Phi, psi and omega in degrees: 000128183281174183302316182294317176299318180299311181297319177296323177294313183290331176298317175300319183292324189260359189302319183275314184286338182255357192291335183252009183280126173257142183234143171247120183246123190238117177196137174277355173270104187297322183293314181291326178294321182290325185288315180297319177302312183298320180293305185295335180294349172285341189248328197244156189288327185201135177231117177250146185238146174222154180257356176201169188295330185292307178296325177297317179295328176295316176296320179304326186278339184260346185207147175280130174236133183290317180228138176242134180238116182228143171289162178276307189270106184211155178286165174068303179211117186285176188287327175302312180297317181295318179294318176299316181296314183296315184289335174290335182268323187212099184293338183269357182302127176281128188216121176250151182240133172264127191226144169273160182296329182285000179255008190300335186294334183272353182295321181295322176299320180289329174293322176293333177286328176112025179291155187277333181179178185232144164244128182265140172274142003286146187292138171262123177301315178305307179300315177301307180294321178299317176293322182289319180301316178300320179292319177297325174294323175292315173302317181293322179294320175299315177298319184290322181294317178298318178302310184287328174295317174298316176301318180292316173306315184294317180293320178301317183293321178294325178291317175306311183297316181297321181292324181293318176299313178303315181297323180297313187292312176303323180296318182286328176297321185298318181247070184284174189305323181267019174232166182306135178275149176285147175269167175290335176291321180289320178301317175295320183294321176301314180297316179296322176303314184293337185263003176261141174303145182301330180302335178299334179249027183301322183290325174294317176306306179305316178298321180294321183287325173298324172294320174302315183292321177298318180293319177294327179285329174301319180293323183283331182257012190298335179276352178263003179222159178293160173299323176301320177290323179293316179291326176297319180291318174299321177297316180296319180302309177307317175299321179294321173296318181295327175291323175292318179296320178298331180295323180296324170092352184231010180232050184303313182303314183296315182299312183292330175291314183294320174302320179295325179293324172305308179303312184290324178297322179293326181292321191257010190294341181269358181291136182291137179063011179299323185297316180288329186291323189254354188303319184295312178294318181295326176291318179297322179296317183292319176304317182291322179293323173298314179294326176293323174303312184291320178297326179283320192241340185260330188266151181289323184248136181255055183288329191253019179302310188292326174297314185290322178295316179303316182288318177301313183295317179300312183294319180295322181282335177292315180293327182293318178296323173301312181291319177296326176292321176292322177297319173302314179297322180292336180271347178285000000 
């Protein structure tokens, strides 16, 4: 393969990974420098040249370079001194050294400085392009990793913001204008709850589970006890739920509604056929409270809390209005 075919082949391979790479080329041999610039110009976005370390540092301070290639023997500041100075400023800077065979004693020092590789004179085009292709691939991979990492961070931030907006929306849905509004203290208590391990609320979870068991047992044994006894037990269970919810500190409207149901059921428990009249709505409410309990304490993510609370509160207040109407009739 001749020189032109070789350059064409490497150009295809490096088209994507080298197109944005800037190179600083330092060599006091103007002819060699010109040859290298001509070859590298086929692959890279920008190539700046300097003939000594002092001029190179001046360029380095004014522009970012992805790769620096420097000769060792130069006037004013040699390659070793230049490499030390650049690496002291940026340990991650990619830096290659062009060296003659009689300068091999300096290579160990350069390795300790942290240079990326060496090109021996006379330069081999294949060696030059192979080393630069590997470095460009590494730089490209790093750049893509950083790009996708930033993109992922941005997406995560956007998702957090969307979740915050959704939670805010659900919060306002839960406490609509015709129902009790949440206070800043309740909102803060909710945030505090979310950041606490579920184990911190194990006793409340256990008390809710016991209430669920009492309700289910009442349903199984409802034919063995009077309606008044069943309604009184349901009232006690609602009162237990209200007490546990109050301890959570951020569901005050639901707690107050359940507490009111406790009072109303005790007031109306002697009313004939009341148990049958309210049993369907009461069972739906208990099902909703059980789902809410599982979302609060059993599941790893509490995404549906607001929806479940809103449904439970809606069902509780609907039942509350029915019982209040019946209670008003009793008093007339």
